[in-house]
N, C-alpha and C positions, 0 to 999 in steps of 0.2 A: 439422747445425750446432747449436751451443750457445752460449749467452751466460753469462758469469760476472758475477755481481753481487759486487764486492769493495770494499774500503775505498778503493782509488783511484778507482773509478767514483763512490761516494758523495761523496768529497772534491771531485771535479770538479763534481758536481751542485750541492753546496752553494756553491762558489765562483762558479759561473755564475749562481746565484740571487742572491747578494749583489751582484753586478755588474749584474744585469738591472734595467731600469727597473720592471718588474712585481714584482720580488724573487721570481721563480720560474724554475725550469729543468726541462726535461722530457728523458726518455731512453726511447724506446720499445723495449720488449722484443719485441713482436710484429713480424713481418716487413713487413706492410704493412696498410693500412686494410681490406683484404678478410678479414683473419683473423677467425674466428668468435669469438674471445675477445681483446679488447684489453688489453694489459698495459703499464703505464708507471710508471717511477719519476719522482717529483716532488720536486725540491728547493725547500724553502720557507724564505725568509729572513724575518727580523723586518721587519714593515711591509707584507708582502704582504697583499693583500685578495681573497679569493675570495667574491664576492658569493653570498649565500644563493640557492639554486636547487633545481630538481627536474627530473627527467626524466619527462615525461608519457606516454611510450610504455609499453604494458603489459608489455614484455619488458626494459625497461632498468633492471635492478638494478644496483647499484654496490657494490664492496667496496673499503674503504680499510684498508691494513695499515701500522702504524708500523715503519719499517726502522731509523731513526736519530733520536735526539733524542725530544722530546715534541711532540705536536701535539694540539690540541683539536678534536675533532669535535662539532659542535653540530647537533642534530635539532630542528626547529621544527614547529609546526603551521602551517596555511595563513594564520593571522593574525599569525605572528611570535612566538608564545609559545614559549619554550624548553621542549621536551619531555625532552630528554636532553643531558647533558654527558659526553662520553666522552674520556678522555685515552688517546691512541694512543701506545704506547712499546714498544720492543724489550726493555725492562728491567723494567718495572713495569706495574701497571694492566692495561689491555686491549691485545692486540697488534693487533687490528683489528675491524672491524665491517662487517657487509653490510646494505646498505640496500635495501628494496623499492622498486619503482617508484613514483613521485609522492611520494617522501619529501623534504621541504624539509631542506636541510643546507648546512653550510659547514664549512671547515677552517681552522685558524689555528696557525701554529707557535708553540710556547711556548719553544723553544730556538733559537738562531741557526743551528744545524746539523741541522735537521729535514729528514727525507726520508720520504715515504710511497710505497707501492706502491698504484696504482689498478688494479683489474681490473673490466671490465664486458664485456657482450656486444657483439660486433661483427656484421657489419661496421661500420666507422665510416662515417657518412654525414653530411657537413657540413650537410645540409639538415634533419636531425633537429632537432627543436625542444628547446631547453633553456629552461625558463621561469624567469626571474629574479624574485626577491621584490620586489613593489612597496613593500613596507614597510621595505626596506633601500637604503642609498645606491647609486647606480650607481658603476661604476668610474670613477675620477678625480674623483668629487664631493668637495667640501670636507668633507662630514660623515662621510667614512670614519674619520678619526682618532677622533672621538667615539664612532662605532659600534664600532670596535675596542676602545676603552677599556671600553665597556659590556659587550661580549661577554666580555672577560677576567674580568670580576667578577660578571657576571649569574648567577643561579641558575635551577634549574628552575622553571617557571611564571612567569618574568619576561617582560615584553614591552617592546620598545624603544618610547620615547615614550609 
């Protein structure tokens, strides 16, 4: 079996993200959660908030690749200081980035039609811990709007609040 990633699929992901309350949509490329490599396309619409987080397991690296539009990948230290700002795009800048385990990160769409490819080791286990940054607003928090505005303009070595 094979799966084709084409314009129609990306268009559908973007539309679903725009209509979603969380402003995101997902398409799993892997067959199931037991696959040794998990691969997922993620549509990101303006206004989505992916809370800064890290994967503490020693084998949980993660790769993000820009497939459509521009997305901003931010790498933080454990205190919330920005260490890297990487623009992921299929046309310019960097196509993707691989993060080692325990890397604090978040992604933010810069275009309305952004799609990224996420690749990470499996199998997927819902009980695996994802550690969310205590220095960033929780999902649905009123402070998200200000945090996103800050992230859009903040530079390397800046810290929120």
